[in-house]
C-alpha positions as a Markdown table, in Angstrom:
| # | Residue | x | y | z |
|---|---|---|---|---|
| 1 | Unk | -17.4 | -43.6 | 50.3 |
| 2 | Unk | -19.6 | -40.9 | 49.3 |
| 3 | Unk | -22.3 | -39.4 | 51.1 |
| 4 | Unk | -25.0 | -38.1 | 49.5 |
| 5 | Unk | -27.7 | -35.6 | 51.4 |
| 6 | Unk | -30.9 | -32.5 | 50.7 |
| 7 | Unk | -30.0 | -29.2 | 50.7 |
| 8 | Unk | -32.6 | -27.9 | 53.3 |
| 9 | Unk | -30.7 | -24.3 | 54.1 |
| 10 | Unk | -27.9 | -22.9 | 54.4 |
| 11 | Unk | -26.9 | -24.7 | 58.1 |
| 12 | Unk | -29.4 | -27.2 | 57.6 |
| 13 | Unk | -29.1 | -30.7 | 55.0 |
| 14 | Unk | -30.4 | -34.3 | 55.5 |
| 15 | Unk | -28.4 | -37.3 | 54.9 |
| 16 | Unk | -29.2 | -40.1 | 53.0 |
| 17 | Unk | -30.9 | -43.0 | 55.4 |
| 18 | Unk | -29.1 | -46.3 | 55.4 |
| 19 | Unk | -32.3 | -47.9 | 54.8 |
| 20 | Unk | -35.1 | -46.6 | 53.4 |
| 21 | Unk | -38.7 | -48.2 | 53.7 |
| 22 | Unk | -38.1 | -51.7 | 52.4 |
| 23 | Unk | -35.0 | -51.2 | 50.6 |
| 24 | Unk | -32.2 | -52.0 | 52.3 |
| 25 | Unk | -29.2 | -50.2 | 52.3 |
| 26 | Unk | -30.3 | -47.5 | 50.1 |
| 27 | Unk | -27.3 | -45.2 | 51.0 |
| 28 | Unk | -25.4 | -47.1 | 49.0 |
| 29 | Unk | -27.9 | -47.5 | 45.7 |
| 30 | Unk | -26.3 | -44.1 | 43.8 |
| 31 | Unk | -29.4 | -43.9 | 41.3 |
| 32 | Unk | -31.9 | -44.2 | 43.7 |
| 33 | Unk | -30.9 | -41.6 | 46.2 |
| 34 | Unk | -30.4 | -38.9 | 42.6 |
| 35 | Unk | -33.9 | -40.1 | 42.0 |
| 36 | Unk | -35.5 | -38.7 | 45.4 |
| 37 | Unk | -33.2 | -35.2 | 45.3 |
| 38 | Unk | -29.9 | -36.4 | 46.8 |
| 39 | Unk | -26.6 | -35.3 | 46.1 |
| 40 | Unk | -23.2 | -35.5 | 46.6 |
| 41 | Unk | -21.8 | -34.3 | 49.6 |
| 42 | Unk | -18.7 | -32.4 | 49.1 |
| 43 | Unk | -17.1 | -31.8 | 53.1 |
| 44 | Unk | -14.8 | -28.9 | 53.6 |
| 45 | Unk | -11.9 | -29.9 | 55.9 |
| 46 | Unk | -12.3 | -29.3 | 59.6 |
| 47 | Unk | -9.8 | -27.4 | 61.1 |
| 48 | Unk | -7.5 | -29.3 | 64.1 |
| 49 | Unk | -7.1 | -25.9 | 65.9 |
| 50 | Unk | -10.4 | -24.7 | 68.1 |
| 51 | Unk | -11.4 | -21.5 | 66.2 |
| 52 | Unk | -14.8 | -20.9 | 66.0 |
| 53 | Unk | -16.7 | -21.5 | 63.1 |
| 54 | Unk | -20.5 | -23.0 | 62.1 |
| 55 | Unk | -20.5 | -25.4 | 59.1 |
| 56 | Unk | -22.5 | -23.8 | 56.1 |
| 57 | Unk | -24.1 | -25.8 | 53.1 |
| 58 | Unk | -24.1 | -24.3 | 49.5 |
| 59 | Unk | -26.1 | -26.0 | 46.9 |
| 60 | Unk | -25.4 | -26.4 | 42.9 |
| 61 | Unk | -27.3 | -28.6 | 40.1 |
| 62 | Unk | -25.2 | -31.2 | 40.8 |
| 63 | Unk | -23.7 | -31.2 | 44.6 |
| 64 | Unk | -23.9 | -30.0 | 48.1 |
| 65 | Unk | -20.9 | -27.8 | 49.1 |
| 66 | Unk | -19.8 | -27.7 | 53.2 |
| 67 | Unk | -18.7 | -24.3 | 53.6 |
| 68 | Unk | -16.3 | -23.4 | 57.1 |
| 69 | Unk | -17.6 | -20.0 | 58.4 |
| 70 | Unk | -15.3 | -18.3 | 60.6 |
| 71 | Unk | -16.5 | -16.1 | 63.3 |
| 72 | Unk | -13.3 | -14.8 | 64.3 |
| 73 | Unk | -10.3 | -13.6 | 62.2 |
| 74 | Unk | -6.6 | -14.9 | 62.8 |
| 75 | Unk | -5.8 | -12.1 | 64.6 |
| 76 | Unk | -8.7 | -12.4 | 67.3 |
| 77 | Unk | -7.8 | -16.5 | 67.8 |
| 78 | Unk | -4.4 | -15.4 | 68.7 |
| 79 | Unk | -5.4 | -13.1 | 70.9 |
| 80 | Unk | -8.0 | -15.2 | 72.7 |
| 81 | Unk | -5.7 | -18.5 | 72.6 |
| 82 | Unk | -3.1 | -15.5 | 74.8 |
| 83 | Unk | -5.2 | -14.0 | 77.2 |
| 84 | Unk | -6.4 | -17.9 | 77.7 |
| 85 | Unk | -3.0 | -19.2 | 78.8 |
| 86 | Unk | -2.7 | -15.4 | 80.7 |
| 87 | Unk | -5.5 | -16.7 | 82.4 |
| 88 | Unk | -4.1 | -20.1 | 83.1 |
| 89 | Unk | -1.3 | -18.6 | 84.8 |
| 90 | Unk | -3.7 | -16.2 | 86.4 |
| 91 | Unk | -5.4 | -19.2 | 87.5 |
| 92 | Unk | -1.8 | -21.3 | 89.1 |
| 93 | Unk | -0.9 | -17.5 | 90.8 |
| 94 | Unk | -4.6 | -17.3 | 92.5 |
| 95 | Unk | -3.8 | -21.3 | 94.3 |
| 96 | Unk | -0.6 | -21.0 | 95.2 |
| 97 | Unk | -1.8 | -17.6 | 97.1 |
| 98 | Unk | -4.9 | -19.8 | 98.4 |
| 99 | Unk | -2.2 | -22.3 | 99.6 |
| 100 | Unk | 0.0 | -20.0 | 101.2 |
| 101 | Unk | -3.6 | -18.6 | 103.2 |
| 102 | Unk | -3.5 | -22.0 | 104.9 |
| 103 | Unk | 0.2 | -22.1 | 105.6 |
| 104 | Unk | -0.2 | -18.4 | 107.2 |
| 105 | Unk | -3.2 | -19.1 | 108.9 |
| 106 | Unk | -0.6 | -21.8 | 110.8 |
| 107 | Unk | 2.1 | -19.3 | 111.1 |
| 108 | Unk | -0.3 | -17.0 | 113.2 |
| 109 | Unk | -1.2 | -19.7 | 115.3 |
| 110 | Unk | 2.3 | -20.9 | 116.1 |
| 111 | Unk | 4.4 | -18.4 | 115.5 |
| 112 | Unk | 8.0 | -19.8 | 114.7 |
| 113 | Unk | 11.2 | -18.4 | 113.3 |
| 114 | Unk | 12.2 | -19.4 | 109.9 |
| 115 | Unk | 15.6 | -17.7 | 110.0 |
| 116 | Unk | 17.1 | -17.1 | 113.0 |
| 117 | Unk | 19.4 | -14.8 | 111.3 |
| 118 | Unk | 17.6 | -12.4 | 110.0 |
| 119 | Unk | 14.4 | -13.4 | 112.6 |
| 120 | Unk | 11.8 | -14.2 | 110.0 |
| 121 | Unk | 9.1 | -15.4 | 111.1 |
| 122 | Unk | 7.2 | -17.9 | 108.4 |
| 123 | Unk | 4.4 | -15.2 | 108.5 |
| 124 | Unk | 6.5 | -12.7 | 107.1 |
| 125 | Unk | 7.4 | -14.8 | 104.7 |
| 126 | Unk | 4.6 | -16.5 | 103.3 |
| 127 | Unk | 3.3 | -13.0 | 103.1 |
| 128 | Unk | 6.0 | -12.3 | 101.3 |
| 129 | Unk | 6.0 | -14.8 | 98.9 |
| 130 | Unk | 1.5 | -14.0 | 98.6 |
| 131 | Unk | 3.1 | -9.9 | 97.9 |
| 132 | Unk | 5.2 | -11.3 | 94.9 |
| 133 | Unk | 1.9 | -13.6 | 93.5 |
| 134 | Unk | 0.0 | -10.7 | 93.9 |
| 135 | Unk | 2.4 | -8.8 | 91.4 |
| 136 | Unk | 2.7 | -11.2 | 89.3 |
| 137 | Unk | -0.7 | -11.6 | 88.7 |
| 138 | Unk | -1.1 | -8.0 | 88.5 |
| 139 | Unk | 1.4 | -8.2 | 85.7 |
| 140 | Unk | -0.3 | -10.6 | 84.1 |
| 141 | Unk | -3.9 | -9.0 | 83.7 |
| 142 | Unk | -1.8 | -6.0 | 82.1 |
| 143 | Unk | -1.5 | -8.0 | 79.5 |
| 144 | Unk | -4.5 | -9.1 | 78.6 |
| 145 | Unk | -6.1 | -7.6 | 75.5 |
| 146 | Unk | -9.8 | -6.5 | 75.8 |
| 147 | Unk | -11.1 | -8.0 | 72.6 |
| 148 | Unk | -14.7 | -8.0 | 73.0 |
| 149 | Unk | -14.6 | -11.5 | 73.9 |
| 150 | Unk | -14.1 | -11.5 | 77.1 |
């Protein structure tokens, strides 16, 4: 089914109403809509990816065309997606550190030996794990690319 609309501006259109006054199914009466200034709308295929865009409209004598106006280049999009993935990893490591902090508190209150052969305590073990996670976070932060969107 073809949609009809009136051009208002490059960023705004008005769709034909379903009913108009006493006319039921007005949006199915092509002749009446054309007389009232409505034109067929050619819709753009909306991208499935979450790339940032806006919709703009261009009017010709026969129809209105919907155009996708991308707000970022493909390279900027890839950088943003990469940074988002890196940030998820950083957040995951931060949550691991928070979990280990609770275990460290208990290890301070109840000092026990984890490994009898090395004498390593649970506190030492948790501290080492947290240090490793912090190194991983530092490496991830170095991979973040400043692209002006952060």
